[in-house]
PAKE-823003 format. One record per residue (C-alpha): residue in one letter; x, y, z. Coordinates in steps of 0.1 Angstrom, whole numbers, plus 5000, padded with zeros to 4 digits. Example, Ala and Ser with C-alpha at 12.3 -4.5 7.8 and 13.67 -1.06 7.14 Angstrom:
% PAKE-823003
aa: a; c1: 5123; c2: 4955; c3: 5078
aa: s; c1: 5137; c2: 4989; c3: 5071
% end
This chain:
% PAKE-823003
aa: m; c1: 5000; c2: 5000; c3: 5000
aa: t; c1: 5029; c2: 5024; c3: 5006
aa: e; c1: 5039; c2: 5051; c3: 4982
aa: s; c1: 5067; c2: 5076; c3: 4988
aa: g; c1: 5056; c2: 5112; c3: 4986
aa: n; c1: 5062; c2: 5147; c3: 4999
aa: r; c1: 5041; c2: 5163; c3: 5026
aa: p; c1: 5011; c2: 5179; c3: 5010
aa: v; c1: 5010; c2: 5217; c3: 5012
aa: v; c1: 4980; c2: 5227; c3: 5033
aa: d; c1: 4969; c2: 5259; c3: 5050
aa: g; c1: 4961; c2: 5257; c3: 5087
aa: d; c1: 4943; c2: 5290; c3: 5088
aa: e; c1: 4921; c2: 5279; c3: 5059
aa: i; c1: 4914; c2: 5246; c3: 5076
aa: l; c1: 4904; c2: 5263; c3: 5108
aa: d; c1: 4881; c2: 5288; c3: 5090
aa: g; c1: 4863; c2: 5259; c3: 5075
aa: i; c1: 4860; c2: 5240; c3: 5108
aa: l; c1: 4846; c2: 5271; c3: 5125
aa: r; c1: 4819; c2: 5274; c3: 5098
aa: w; c1: 4808; c2: 5239; c3: 5107
aa: v; c1: 4810; c2: 5246; c3: 5144
aa: g; c1: 4789; c2: 5277; c3: 5139
aa: i; c1: 4760; c2: 5256; c3: 5129
aa: e; c1: 4748; c2: 5240; c3: 5161
aa: s; c1: 4734; c2: 5205; c3: 5156
aa: p; c1: 4723; c2: 5186; c3: 5187
aa: t; c1: 4712; c2: 5150; c3: 5179
aa: h; c1: 4676; c2: 5154; c3: 5190
aa: d; c1: 4670; c2: 5186; c3: 5170
aa: s; c1: 4665; c2: 5172; c3: 5136
aa: a; c1: 4660; c2: 5206; c3: 5120
aa: a; c1: 4693; c2: 5218; c3: 5134
aa: v; c1: 4711; c2: 5187; c3: 5123
aa: n; c1: 4696; c2: 5191; c3: 5088
aa: r; c1: 4709; c2: 5227; c3: 5086
aa: m; c1: 4743; c2: 5211; c3: 5091
aa: v; c1: 4735; c2: 5185; c3: 5064
aa: d; c1: 4725; c2: 5214; c3: 5041
aa: h; c1: 4758; c2: 5231; c3: 5046
aa: v; c1: 4780; c2: 5199; c3: 5040
aa: e; c1: 4758; c2: 5189; c3: 5010
aa: g; c1: 4765; c2: 5223; c3: 4994
aa: e; c1: 4802; c2: 5221; c3: 5000
aa: l; c1: 4804; c2: 5186; c3: 4985
aa: a; c1: 4782; c2: 5196; c3: 4956
aa: r; c1: 4807; c2: 5224; c3: 4947
aa: l; c1: 4834; c2: 5198; c3: 4944
aa: g; c1: 4814; c2: 5176; c3: 4920
aa: a; c1: 4806; c2: 5147; c3: 4944
aa: a; c1: 4776; c2: 5125; c3: 4935
aa: l; c1: 4752; c2: 5131; c3: 4963
aa: e; c1: 4725; c2: 5111; c3: 4980
aa: r; c1: 4704; c2: 5124; c3: 5009
aa: t; c1: 4682; c2: 5099; c3: 5028
aa: p; c1: 4654; c2: 5115; c3: 5048
aa: g; c1: 4657; c2: 5110; c3: 5085
aa: r; c1: 4632; c2: 5090; c3: 5105
aa: d; c1: 4621; c2: 5086; c3: 5141
aa: g; c1: 4628; c2: 5122; c3: 5147
aa: y; c1: 4664; c2: 5123; c3: 5136
aa: g; c1: 4682; c2: 5141; c3: 5108
aa: d; c1: 4690; c2: 5130; c3: 5073
aa: i; c1: 4719; c2: 5108; c3: 5062
aa: l; c1: 4742; c2: 5123; c3: 5036
aa: s; c1: 4765; c2: 5104; c3: 5013
aa: g; c1: 4787; c2: 5117; c3: 4986
aa: r; c1: 4810; c2: 5098; c3: 4961
aa: s; c1: 4839; c2: 5110; c3: 4941
aa: p; c1: 4832; c2: 5112; c3: 4903
aa: w; c1: 4862; c2: 5091; c3: 4897
aa: g; c1: 4869; c2: 5054; c3: 4904
aa: g; c1: 4838; c2: 5038; c3: 4891
aa: d; c1: 4814; c2: 5017; c3: 4912
aa: g; c1: 4840; c2: 4994; c3: 4926
aa: p; c1: 4851; c2: 4991; c3: 4963
aa: g; c1: 4871; c2: 5020; c3: 4976
aa: i; c1: 4875; c2: 5042; c3: 5007
aa: l; c1: 4846; c2: 5050; c3: 5030
aa: f; c1: 4851; c2: 5082; c3: 5050
aa: l; c1: 4828; c2: 5081; c3: 5080
aa: a; c1: 4818; c2: 5110; c3: 5102
aa: h; c1: 4788; c2: 5123; c3: 5122
aa: l; c1: 4773; c2: 5157; c3: 5121
aa: d; c1: 4754; c2: 5156; c3: 5154
aa: t; c1: 4767; c2: 5168; c3: 5188
aa: v; c1: 4757; c2: 5163; c3: 5224
aa: h; c1: 4756; c2: 5200; c3: 5232
aa: p; c1: 4722; c2: 5218; c3: 5235
aa: m; c1: 4712; c2: 5247; c3: 5213
aa: g; c1: 4725; c2: 5279; c3: 5227
aa: s; c1: 4759; c2: 5264; c3: 5238
aa: l; c1: 4776; c2: 5285; c3: 5211
aa: a; c1: 4763; c2: 5317; c3: 5227
aa: d; c1: 4774; c2: 5313; c3: 5263
aa: i; c1: 4785; c2: 5278; c3: 5274
aa: n; c1: 4814; c2: 5272; c3: 5250
aa: p; c1: 4816; c2: 5301; c3: 5225
aa: i; c1: 4841; c2: 5299; c3: 5196
aa: r; c1: 4873; c2: 5314; c3: 5208
aa: r; c1: 4911; c2: 5308; c3: 5204
aa: d; c1: 4934; c2: 5307; c3: 5234
aa: g; c1: 4969; c2: 5301; c3: 5220
aa: d; c1: 4970; c2: 5266; c3: 5205
aa: k; c1: 4935; c2: 5257; c3: 5218
aa: v; c1: 4904; c2: 5265; c3: 5197
aa: h; c1: 4871; c2: 5260; c3: 5216
aa: g; c1: 4835; c2: 5254; c3: 5205
aa: p; c1: 4807; c2: 5230; c3: 5210
aa: g; c1: 4813; c2: 5198; c3: 5190
aa: i; c1: 4846; c2: 5211; c3: 5176
aa: y; c1: 4866; c2: 5181; c3: 5189
aa: d; c1: 4838; c2: 5155; c3: 5187
aa: m; c1: 4838; c2: 5157; c3: 5158
aa: k; c1: 4832; c2: 5186; c3: 5134
aa: a; c1: 4870; c2: 5192; c3: 5130
aa: g; c1: 4874; c2: 5156; c3: 5119
aa: g; c1: 4845; c2: 5157; c3: 5095
aa: y; c1: 4859; c2: 5189; c3: 5079
aa: l; c1: 4894; c2: 5174; c3: 5076
aa: g; c1: 4880; c2: 5147; c3: 5054
aa: y; c1: 4862; c2: 5173; c3: 5033
aa: y; c1: 4894; c2: 5194; c3: 5031
aa: a; c1: 4915; c2: 5165; c3: 5020
aa: y; c1: 4890; c2: 5158; c3: 4992
aa: q; c1: 4890; c2: 5194; c3: 4982
aa: h; c1: 4928; c2: 5194; c3: 4980
aa: l; c1: 4927; c2: 5166; c3: 4955
aa: v; c1: 4901; c2: 5184; c3: 4934
aa: r; c1: 4920; c2: 5216; c3: 4935
aa: e; c1: 4952; c2: 5199; c3: 4924
aa: g; c1: 4934; c2: 5181; c3: 4896
aa: r; c1: 4943; c2: 5147; c3: 4911
aa: q; c1: 4924; c2: 5116; c3: 4917
aa: s; c1: 4928; c2: 5089; c3: 4944
aa: r; c1: 4935; c2: 5054; c3: 4932
aa: l; c1: 4902; c2: 5043; c3: 4947
aa: p; c1: 4868; c2: 5059; c3: 4947
aa: i; c1: 4860; c2: 5079; c3: 4979
aa: t; c1: 4826; c2: 5077; c3: 4995
aa: f; c1: 4816; c2: 5101; c3: 5023
aa: l; c1: 4790; c2: 5091; c3: 5048
aa: f; c1: 4777; c2: 5117; c3: 5072
aa: i; c1: 4756; c2: 5104; c3: 5101
aa: p; c1: 4729; c2: 5124; c3: 5120
aa: e; c1: 4726; c2: 5104; c3: 5153
aa: e; c1: 4759; c2: 5088; c3: 5162
aa: e; c1: 4759; c2: 5103; c3: 5197
aa: i; c1: 4730; c2: 5080; c3: 5207
aa: g; c1: 4742; c2: 5049; c3: 5189
aa: s; c1: 4732; c2: 5054; c3: 5153
aa: p; c1: 4699; c2: 5036; c3: 5156
aa: t; c1: 4685; c2: 5048; c3: 5122
aa: s; c1: 4718; c2: 5047; c3: 5103
aa: r; c1: 4735; c2: 5015; c3: 5114
aa: a; c1: 4722; c2: 4995; c3: 5085
aa: r; c1: 4734; c2: 5021; c3: 5060
aa: i; c1: 4768; c2: 5022; c3: 5076
aa: e; c1: 4772; c2: 4985; c3: 5074
aa: a; c1: 4760; c2: 4983; c3: 5038
aa: e; c1: 4785; c2: 5010; c3: 5027
aa: a; c1: 4813; c2: 4993; c3: 5046
aa: k; c1: 4806; c2: 4960; c3: 5028
aa: r; c1: 4810; c2: 4979; c3: 4995
aa: n; c1: 4844; c2: 4993; c3: 5004
aa: k; c1: 4879; c2: 4981; c3: 5010
aa: y; c1: 4888; c2: 5005; c3: 5038
aa: v; c1: 4870; c2: 5027; c3: 5063
aa: l; c1: 4885; c2: 5060; c3: 5077
aa: v; c1: 4866; c2: 5073; c3: 5107
aa: a; c1: 4872; c2: 5109; c3: 5117
aa: e; c1: 4864; c2: 5107; c3: 5154
aa: p; c1: 4889; c2: 5128; c3: 5174
aa: a; c1: 4924; c2: 5118; c3: 5181
aa: r; c1: 4933; c2: 5106; c3: 5216
aa: d; c1: 4960; c2: 5114; c3: 5241
aa: g; c1: 4982; c2: 5137; c3: 5221
aa: g; c1: 4973; c2: 5126; c3: 5186
aa: k; c1: 4970; c2: 5088; c3: 5188
aa: i; c1: 4946; c2: 5072; c3: 5163
aa: v; c1: 4922; c2: 5044; c3: 5174
aa: t; c1: 4927; c2: 5008; c3: 5163
aa: g; c1: 4904; c2: 4992; c3: 5189
aa: r; c1: 4873; c2: 5000; c3: 5209
aa: k; c1: 4852; c2: 4982; c3: 5235
aa: g; c1: 4818; c2: 4970; c3: 5225
aa: v; c1: 4788; c2: 4989; c3: 5240
aa: a; c1: 4757; c2: 4974; c3: 5255
aa: r; c1: 4726; c2: 4992; c3: 5268
aa: f; c1: 4699; c2: 4979; c3: 5290
aa: d; c1: 4666; c2: 4991; c3: 5305
aa: l; c1: 4657; c2: 4977; c3: 5339
aa: e; c1: 4621; c2: 4978; c3: 5350
aa: i; c1: 4609; c2: 4967; c3: 5385
aa: t; c1: 4573; c2: 4963; c3: 5395
aa: g; c1: 4563; c2: 4959; c3: 5432
aa: q; c1: 4531; c2: 4967; c3: 5451
aa: s; c1: 4521; c2: 5001; c3: 5464
aa: a; c1: 4508; c2: 5007; c3: 5499
aa: h; c1: 4504; c2: 5034; c3: 5525
aa: s; c1: 4538; c2: 5038; c3: 5540
aa: g; c1: 4524; c2: 5048; c3: 5574
aa: s; c1: 4493; c2: 5027; c3: 5581
aa: r; c1: 4499; c2: 4995; c3: 5559
aa: p; c1: 4536; c2: 4994; c3: 5549
aa: q; c1: 4535; c2: 4956; c3: 5553
aa: d; c1: 4511; c2: 4953; c3: 5523
aa: g; c1: 4537; c2: 4970; c3: 5500
aa: r; c1: 4566; c2: 4956; c3: 5480
aa: s; c1: 4591; c2: 4983; c3: 5474
aa: a; c1: 4604; c2: 4985; c3: 5438
aa: v; c1: 4630; c2: 5011; c3: 5450
aa: r; c1: 4644; c2: 4988; c3: 5476
aa: e; c1: 4646; c2: 4960; c3: 5450
aa: m; c1: 4663; c2: 4985; c3: 5427
aa: a; c1: 4690; c2: 4991; c3: 5453
aa: h; c1: 4698; c2: 4954; c3: 5454
aa: q; c1: 4699; c2: 4952; c3: 5416
aa: i; c1: 4722; c2: 4983; c3: 5413
aa: l; c1: 4747; c2: 4967; c3: 5437
aa: a; c1: 4746; c2: 4934; c3: 5417
aa: i; c1: 4750; c2: 4952; c3: 5384
aa: e; c1: 4779; c2: 4974; c3: 5396
aa: a; c1: 4796; c2: 4942; c3: 5409
aa: m; c1: 4798; c2: 4929; c3: 5374
aa: t; c1: 4825; c2: 4954; c3: 5366
aa: d; c1: 4858; c2: 4935; c3: 5362
aa: f; c1: 4887; c2: 4959; c3: 5354
aa: a; c1: 4911; c2: 4931; c3: 5348
aa: a; c1: 4889; c2: 4916; c3: 5322
aa: g; c1: 4880; c2: 4950; c3: 5307
aa: v; c1: 4843; c2: 4948; c3: 5316
aa: t; c1: 4826; c2: 4978; c3: 5331
aa: t; c1: 4790; c2: 4984; c3: 5341
aa: n; c1: 4774; c2: 5017; c3: 5350
aa: v; c1: 4738; c2: 5024; c3: 5362
aa: g; c1: 4736; c2: 5058; c3: 5348
aa: f; c1: 4700; c2: 5068; c3: 5353
aa: v; c1: 4674; c2: 5058; c3: 5380
aa: e; c1: 4639; c2: 5068; c3: 5387
aa: g; c1: 4610; c2: 5054; c3: 5408
aa: g; c1: 4582; c2: 5059; c3: 5432
aa: t; c1: 4553; c2: 5084; c3: 5432
aa: t; c1: 4553; c2: 5103; c3: 5464
aa: v; c1: 4571; c2: 5101; c3: 5498
aa: n; c1: 4543; c2: 5084; c3: 5518
aa: v; c1: 4536; c2: 5056; c3: 5493
aa: v; c1: 4556; c2: 5023; c3: 5492
aa: p; c1: 4570; c2: 5027; c3: 5456
aa: h; c1: 4555; c2: 5001; c3: 5432
aa: r; c1: 4577; c2: 5009; c3: 5403
aa: a; c1: 4613; c2: 5019; c3: 5395
aa: r; c1: 4634; c2: 5021; c3: 5363
aa: a; c1: 4671; c2: 5023; c3: 5355
aa: e; c1: 4692; c2: 5026; c3: 5323
aa: i; c1: 4725; c2: 5007; c3: 5322
aa: d; c1: 4757; c2: 5010; c3: 5302
aa: m; c1: 4781; c2: 4981; c3: 5297
aa: r; c1: 4815; c2: 4980; c3: 5279
aa: v; c1: 4831; c2: 4947; c3: 5269
aa: p; c1: 4864; c2: 4941; c3: 5250
aa: t; c1: 4855; c2: 4910; c3: 5230
aa: p; c1: 4824; c2: 4895; c3: 5213
aa: e; c1: 4827; c2: 4864; c3: 5236
aa: l; c1: 4826; c2: 4885; c3: 5268
aa: g; c1: 4798; c2: 4905; c3: 5252
aa: e; c1: 4776; c2: 4874; c3: 5249
aa: e; c1: 4784; c2: 4862; c3: 5284
aa: m; c1: 4778; c2: 4896; c3: 5301
aa: c; c1: 4746; c2: 4902; c3: 5281
aa: r; c1: 4733; c2: 4868; c3: 5293
aa: r; c1: 4741; c2: 4877; c3: 5329
aa: m; c1: 4723; c2: 4911; c3: 5326
aa: l; c1: 4692; c2: 4897; c3: 5309
aa: n; c1: 4689; c2: 4870; c3: 5336
aa: l; c1: 4689; c2: 4892; c3: 5367
aa: k; c1: 4666; c2: 4877; c3: 5393
aa: p; c1: 4647; c2: 4896; c3: 5421
aa: v; c1: 4659; c2: 4894; c3: 5457
aa: d; c1: 4622; c2: 4898; c3: 5468
aa: p; c1: 4602; c2: 4870; c3: 5452
aa: d; c1: 4571; c2: 4891; c3: 5452
aa: v; c1: 4587; c2: 4918; c3: 5430
aa: e; c1: 4590; c2: 4915; c3: 5392
aa: v; c1: 4624; c2: 4923; c3: 5375
aa: r; c1: 4624; c2: 4928; c3: 5338
aa: v; c1: 4656; c2: 4936; c3: 5317
aa: t; c1: 4656; c2: 4944; c3: 5280
aa: g; c1: 4684; c2: 4955; c3: 5257
aa: g; c1: 4717; c2: 4941; c3: 5244
aa: m; c1: 4747; c2: 4950; c3: 5224
aa: n; c1: 4745; c2: 4985; c3: 5209
aa: r; c1: 4779; c2: 4984; c3: 5192
aa: p; c1: 4800; c2: 4953; c3: 5187
aa: p; c1: 4836; c2: 4953; c3: 5199
aa: f; c1: 4862; c2: 4968; c3: 5175
aa: v; c1: 4891; c2: 4943; c3: 5176
aa: k; c1: 4924; c2: 4951; c3: 5160
aa: d; c1: 4930; c2: 4923; c3: 5135
aa: a; c1: 4955; c2: 4917; c3: 5108
aa: g; c1: 4938; c2: 4940; c3: 5083
aa: i; c1: 4936; c2: 4969; c3: 5108
aa: t; c1: 4972; c2: 4963; c3: 5118
aa: a; c1: 4983; c2: 4965; c3: 5081
aa: l; c1: 4963; c2: 4997; c3: 5076
aa: f; c1: 4978; c2: 5013; c3: 5107
aa: e; c1: 5013; c2: 5004; c3: 5096
aa: h; c1: 5006; c2: 5021; c3: 5063
aa: a; c1: 4993; c2: 5052; c3: 5080
aa: h; c1: 5023; c2: 5051; c3: 5103
aa: g; c1: 5047; c2: 5052; c3: 5073
aa: l; c1: 5028; c2: 5081; c3: 5057
aa: a; c1: 5030; c2: 5101; c3: 5090
aa: a; c1: 5068; c2: 5095; c3: 5091
aa: e; c1: 5071; c2: 5108; c3: 5055
aa: i; c1: 5050; c2: 5139; c3: 5065
aa: g; c1: 5073; c2: 5144; c3: 5096
aa: f; c1: 5055; c2: 5132; c3: 5127
aa: e; c1: 5053; c2: 5100; c3: 5148
aa: l; c1: 5019; c2: 5083; c3: 5147
aa: a; c1: 5009; c2: 5060; c3: 5175
aa: d; c1: 4977; c2: 5040; c3: 5180
aa: t; c1: 4956; c2: 5033; c3: 5211
aa: y; c1: 4926; c2: 5014; c3: 5224
aa: t; c1: 4896; c2: 5031; c3: 5240
aa: g; c1: 4864; c2: 5022; c3: 5259
aa: g; c1: 4843; c2: 5047; c3: 5239
aa: g; c1: 4822; c2: 5034; c3: 5210
aa: s; c1: 4819; c2: 5049; c3: 5175
aa: d; c1: 4805; c2: 5039; c3: 5141
aa: g; c1: 4838; c2: 5023; c3: 5135
aa: n; c1: 4827; c2: 4995; c3: 5158
aa: f; c1: 4802; c2: 4985; c3: 5131
aa: t; c1: 4826; c2: 4985; c3: 5102
aa: a; c1: 4855; c2: 4968; c3: 5121
aa: a; c1: 4832; c2: 4940; c3: 5133
aa: l; c1: 4824; c2: 4933; c3: 5096
aa: g; c1: 4861; c2: 4926; c3: 5090
aa: v; c1: 4866; c2: 4958; c3: 5069
aa: p; c1: 4900; c2: 4973; c3: 5078
aa: t; c1: 4891; c2: 5004; c3: 5098
aa: l; c1: 4912; c2: 5033; c3: 5112
aa: d; c1: 4895; c2: 5055; c3: 5137
aa: g; c1: 4905; c2: 5087; c3: 5156
aa: l; c1: 4918; c2: 5104; c3: 5125
aa: g; c1: 4903; c2: 5137; c3: 5135
aa: a; c1: 4920; c2: 5167; c3: 5152
aa: d; c1: 4938; c2: 5164; c3: 5185
aa: g; c1: 4924; c2: 5182; c3: 5215
aa: a; c1: 4904; c2: 5173; c3: 5246
aa: g; c1: 4870; c2: 5176; c3: 5264
aa: a; c1: 4847; c2: 5155; c3: 5242
aa: h; c1: 4811; c2: 5163; c3: 5254
aa: a; c1: 4824; c2: 5188; c3: 5280
aa: d; c1: 4815; c2: 5225; c3: 5280
aa: w; c1: 4852; c2: 5233; c3: 5275
aa: e; c1: 4858; c2: 5211; c3: 5244
aa: y; c1: 4886; c2: 5222; c3: 5222
aa: i; c1: 4910; c2: 5212; c3: 5194
aa: t; c1: 4947; c2: 5221; c3: 5190
aa: y; c1: 4955; c2: 5243; c3: 5160
aa: s; c1: 4989; c2: 5227; c3: 5158
aa: s; c1: 4974; c2: 5194; c3: 5149
aa: l; c1: 4954; c2: 5205; c3: 5119
aa: e; c1: 4980; c2: 5206; c3: 5091
aa: e; c1: 4996; c2: 5173; c3: 5099
aa: r; c1: 4962; c2: 5156; c3: 5103
aa: a; c1: 4950; c2: 5171; c3: 5070
aa: a; c1: 4982; c2: 5160; c3: 5053
aa: l; c1: 4978; c2: 5124; c3: 5066
aa: m; c1: 4942; c2: 5123; c3: 5054
aa: i; c1: 4953; c2: 5135; c3: 5019
aa: r; c1: 4980; c2: 5109; c3: 5017
aa: l; c1: 4957; c2: 5081; c3: 5028
aa: f; c1: 4933; c2: 5091; c3: 5001
aa: e; c1: 4961; c2: 5092; c3: 4976
aa: t; c1: 4979; c2: 5060; c3: 4984
aa: l; c1: 4953; c2: 5034; c3: 4995
aa: e; c1: 4948; c2: 5009; c3: 4966
% end
């Protein structure tokens, strides 16, 4: 896969200006109109570069899926560039929570790190090829997703279908820990726990009641005890609600649970354990639903070879590229699980994903853009 070449000439200020235009269009996942304003913008930019566009209307209250394909390369398998346009930040964050601003090397803004900078870097790399009158050896397909931040429920099938039609997947999620790219991720499982007991007056007839909240306390402890750091398994009861009022034995309670697992085998085992939780109080009903949301992203031979190729390109450009493994999930989990060589974390360096101080580093932009250009140029 390797081809020698000089570092592409790119303009950090131009890259940043483009990123900030994207950041300036707020696009929280659950506001489909806002997400579609972002889709409109990216669609217009790709159209100006001659990409063949397809826009799939959103469903279930989410925004549209946007794809664009290079006019060269034919219909054969090529490179899939995968990014999402939604963010976790609520509308109005741009005004007062995390306004766009530059503080030395740090450039702040809602969603700038996760992951509008990365999405723009892929666009910029494609724009560079078009400006230079060059073509990649393989066709390039862009796929912009509207609801990645909640697990891509309406776009997963499209992501997997596109991955199967391509040879490589490049995911523009943010870099990690000083510029590392991602070659492995834990799988993500999500569960809903519902407990049904029996209500009663808490003062005059408490013995008639069966407390769903008390049962929930037992279940939370059991679920949290499933965490095994040595095995790479973590569980988190992240949301709990229950009861009606203070003087009533609570007859219902509900919780939402997050689980992370490193391998498919552990995923199957831990899902079985979660789905088979039993009540401590035999008079209370415990019901668990859910399962794997994103399969584990395991570094296999194909991913290793693709990383080594990228590592060589980075050395030509003039920087050292390292890889890492992370517990966070992405759409790359879907593509890697299909056996399609996938590189993730190709976006900008920075910190604070999902935080109100999220930022990228300006100093990372030129080298990351140059790497994306060289990947487009050399993969075959």
